[in-house]
N, C-alpha and C positions, 0 to 999 in steps of 0.2 A: 423416542420421546423428544429428542432434539429437533425433529423436523416438523413437529406438530404445529408450533407458532408460525414458521415459514408457510407451511400449507394453508393455514387459516388466513394468514394475511394475503396470500395469493388468490384465495377464493374471494376475499373481501375486495380485493382490487378489480376481480373480474365482475363481480356483481355491481359495484358502483359505476365502473366505466361503461358497462352495458346500459345502465340506467341513463347515463348522459347521452350516449348515442341513440337510445330509444326515445329520448325526449326530442332530440333533433330530427328524428325520422318518422314523426308521427304521420300515418297515412302512407308511408312509404316502406319498401321492403329492404332497403340497404342496410338496415340494423343486422340483418341475417348474414350479409356478406361480411361484415365486421366480426360477427361471432364466429364464422367459418374460418376466417383468416387467422383469428386468434388461436383457434383450435390447431390449424395447420402449422402455424409457427411453433407451437409447443411440441407438436409431434415431430416436426423436422429437427428440433433441437435434441430431442430424446434420441432419434435415430442417428444423428451425427455422432453422438457419443457411443452408440452401439457400433457403428461402422468405424469410427476412429477413437478407440478407447484410450490410447496413449496421449494424454493431454500435455506431455512434454515435447511433443513434436508439432511442427507447423502443419495445419490443415486448413486451407482457404475456406473449404465449404463449411467446415465446423466454426470457424472464426466468423464468417458471415451469419451463421445461424445464432451464435451467441450474441453477437452485436444487435441483430434485429430484435431478438428476445428481450435483451436489456433495454434496448430503446423503447419497446412496447411497454415494458414493466414500469419504466421511469414515467412514461407518459400516463399510464394508468393510475400511478400513485398521485399524480397532480390532479387527474379527474376525480380520484376518490376524495381528495381534500376538498375540492370545489363542491362536490356533490354533498359531502358530509356537512359542510357549512350551510348548503341550501336545506338539508334536512333539519338542521338545528333551527334554521329561520322558520321552516313550515311548522315545526312542533310549537315553537313560541307563538307563531301567528295563529295556529289553530286553537291553542289554549286561550289566547286573548279573545279570539272570536267567540269561543264557547262561553267564556265568562261574561261577555258583553252582548251575547245572543246576536252576534252579527253574521253568523253563518248563512251563506246563501246557496248552500248545496248540502247534500246528505253526507258529504265526506268531512271528517274531523280535519284532515291535512289538506291545505290548498295544494293545487296543482304545481308541479314543477314548472319553472319558468325558462323558456327556450333561450332567452338572453344569457341567463347565467351559464346554461350549458354551452352556448357558443364561446363564452368567455373562457370556460373550462377547457374546451378544445383547443382554443387558441394558445392557452398557457402551456398546454400538454404538448404542443409542438415544439416548444423550447428545449425540454431535455432530451426528446426524441431526436432533434436535429443535432444536440451537442454530443449525443452518444455516437451518432453517424460520423460527425466531424472528428471526434476522438479517434475512432478507428482508421479514418483516412489520413489525417494529419497530426492529430494531438500525441500520439504515441511516440513521436520523435521531436516533439516541441521542447527541446531541453532548456531549462532554466538554471542560471547560476544564481545561487542565493548566498549573499555574504553577511557574515555576523562578526562582531568584535566583542569578545568576552574578557572580563577583567578578573584577576585573582590577586589576592593579597600576597600569597606565598608562591607565586610564580617565579622561578629562578631567573635572575637578572638577565642572563645570557639568551634567555628564550622570550624576552619582551619583543613583541612584534613577530613572532614565530607564526608562520601561516601553514595550515593544513587543509587539505581538500578530502572530502569524504564523498564516496559513492556507494550505492548499496543495492541489492536485489537486481542483479543484471539479467537473470533468467534468460540466458543466452539462446536456449532452445525455442524461444518464441520469436526472435528476430527474423525479419524477412526482407531487410534492405541493409546491406553491409555498408553502403556509401554514407548513409545516415548515421550509423554507428561509428564509422570512422571519423566523421565530422565531430561527434561527441567526444571522442578519445582525444582529438586534436584540441577541443575546447577545454578538457580537463587539463591538459598539459600546458595550455596558454595561461592558466592561473598562476603559474610560477610558484607553486607552494613548495614548502620545505619538505613536506611528506604527504604521501597520498595514503588513505585508509580506505579499505573496503570491508563492508560489514555483512558479508554473507549472502547466500543464494546466488551462486555463480551460475548454476544450472537449474533446469526445472526438476529433473529427475536422475539422469545419468551422465557419467563423464563424456560419453562419446558425443554428446551434444557440442562439445567444445571443438571438435574437429573443424578445421578451416578457420577458426576464430583466434587461435593462439597468437598468431602473428599481429593481429589487430590490437588485442588487449595487452600484449607483450610491449606495445609501444608506450604504455603508461610510464612516465618517468618523473621522478622528483630527486632533489639533491640528497635527501636522507632515505630515499627508498620508498617502495610500495608495501604496505603491510595488510594482511588480510585475516579474516576469521571465517568459519563456516556458518551457514544458516541451516534451517530445518529442511530444506529442499536439497541440500548437498549430499545428503546421507543415503540417498536412494531408497527411502522408506516408502516412497509413493509409487515405485515402479513395480510392475507385475512379474516379479522374479519367479521362474519356475524350477521345480526339482524339490528334492527332500530338504528337510530343515538344514541339514549339513551343507548341501549343495547351495542353498540360498545364501547362508552365511559366508560360503567361500566366494560366491559371486559378488556379494556386497562388499567384502573385503578388498577383492581385486578392483572393483570400481572405485573405491576410496583411494586405494594406492595410485590408481591412474590420475585421479583428481588431484592428488598431492603432487604428483610428478608434473602435471600440467602446470600447476601454480609455480613450482620451482623453475620450470622451463621458461615461463614468462618473466621470471625475475622477481616474483612477488615473495615476501617472506611470510608464510603461513604460520599464525600463532595458535597453537593447540594447547590450551591451559597453560600458558606460559607468559613470561614478560621479557622485555628487551628494552635496553636504555640507549636513548639517543643522547650523544654527549656534545657539549658546547664549552670548551675550556674545562673548568673544574665543575660545571653545572650538568645536571641530568634531567632528562624528560623521560619518564618510564611509561611504555606503551604495554598494556595488558591485554591479552587476548583470550577469550574463552570460547569454547566450543558452544553449541546452541544450548541455551537454558530458557525454557518458557514458563508458564504457569499452569501446565496440566493439559492444555489443548494440544501441545506439541511435545514430542520426545525429548527428554533431557539427556544431554550428553556432557555438558560442561561442569567444571569444578573451579569455582572462583578462588577458593582457598589455595588450590594447587597452582593456579594460574598466577597468584600473588606471593608465592614463596620468595623470601628474602627482601620483601619491601616493608617499609615503615610507614606510619601514619604521616610523618612529615615529608615523605617523598611526593613529589608532583607526579600525577598519574592521569593517563588518558586511557579509558577502558573501552575496548571494542567488544560489543555484545549485541548479537542480532536482534534479539527480541526485546522491546522496550519494557515488557512485562517483568523482565529480570531486574530492571532498574527499580521498578515499583516494589518488588517483593524483598529485594536483598541488597541493593546497592546504594540507594539515596540515603539510608540511615546507617550504612555500614561503618563500623568504628575505624576501618582502615583509611577512610576518606578518599574516595575516588572523585577527583576534581571535575572531570569531564567524561561523560560516557557518550559514546557514538553507537547509534542503533538504526535499524531500518525496519523490514518485516512487513509493516502494515500496508505500504504502497499508497497510504491515503485512500485505500479502496479504489483508487484510479478514477474516481469520479466525485465531484463535490463543487463547491463555490468558495473561491478564495478572492478576497479584496483586501490587500494588506492594510492593516490598521482599522478595518471595518468589520470584516466577517470572514469566518473560517468554519465552513461546514461540509461534513461528509459522513456517509454511514459508518466510517471507521470509528466515529465518536462513540457509537453504541457498544463497540467492542474494546476499544483501548482508551485508558485514561489520557495516555501520551501517544498521539498518533501522527503528528507532523510538526516539525519545527523545534524551537529552543524552548526549554522548560527550565525552571530552577526551583529547588526546594532543598532545605537544609544547608543552604549555601553551596549546593553542587548542581551542575548543570547536565542536562541531556540534551542531544540533538537527535531527533528521529527524522532521518532522511526519507523522502517520499519515494525514492526508489529510481533507479536508472532505466529499468525495462518494465515489462508487463507480463501478466499471467492470467489465464481464464478469459477475461475480456481483452481482446487484442487492440487495445486503444487506452487513451487517457482523455478525460474530459473535465476541465477545470483543476484537476490535480496533475500538474504536468511533470515529466521526468526531471530529476533534480541532481545538480552538482552542487555540493555545499562546500563554501569556502569560510573557514573560520580563523580569525587572527586572534592570538593569545596576547594579552596586554597585562603588564604589571600595573596593578591598582596603585594610584598615587596616594601617599600619605595625606590625610586630611589635616589641615591646620585650623583649630578651632579659633 
């Protein structure tokens, strides 16, 4: 049932895009080349996943197939919008002609205009090119985003405290260690007091980290590196083989290895627990929960367990991978979590962002909070756009992100 709408949309894209190409190719046969190419791109995509079923490992052929397919789909979406607008115009024009008896042919609808189709084809080239660029360069186009957040009850000793957040590394997707090394150096250059990683270190299994431990182990901050798990870290999407008991044992061993790797890298993994960072007599409490989604993904975390010993008056930063958790249970929680750091959405790795003007992505249709800082009930959440990539081996418009947040003590207002 959940695939019915995507399939319907896919068919609509194909029909409208073919209408555009057919309008431009009147009297010519190259519209059939377009149709054949579209079918071959789809078949190639399907076959790549048959030949390379493990999405957690790098496959150049599969990545190329996904990139071309997504580029075509994005182009067809633009074509559909243009042609739909043309059809609305044709219906209105046809109705007007019928009412005024100005029809000059037997058809109710006026013919499609080649000029509009040319405009649609030109506009469609933009997202297609963006998808290709995103796979070539965009996936390593790391951006540092800086925010300053004020809190009335921030402990005095933490006024000006700076934290860096990264999320969704998805190490199994990387194909260029030098680019990743550059990004790790960029994180360290921020000089933050603490670094927080909010889940999805791997795509599927812990072995993806082999050869990367020394690189990510270089992350360093005065008060340490803290992390939590994301939905991809549990091995739920890997094709484990064996009896139920054997699969449980394999997944447990996989998790133990992942725990060990994070410890080896010097990261403090928080599994439904909290830890205090001290500055003199003041405390900043870091709360870390295992993954908690809203039904689309497995739930492992327990916020109550993670918050044992904490009071409402304690200043808290919550690390929770999925921003849906903030919507469902955190933003109105009586324990008062001042700042939540999440990831998970990747901003869908595709969209348009012009700071202060526009922020659009398909992620908007799935998540209420999908990228950047949000505030409700006096509490903040930052949804990091992700450090890595998955599925589509690229990023177009929604670039990989390193978030730097400075905590400030709100000044008392004098009336």
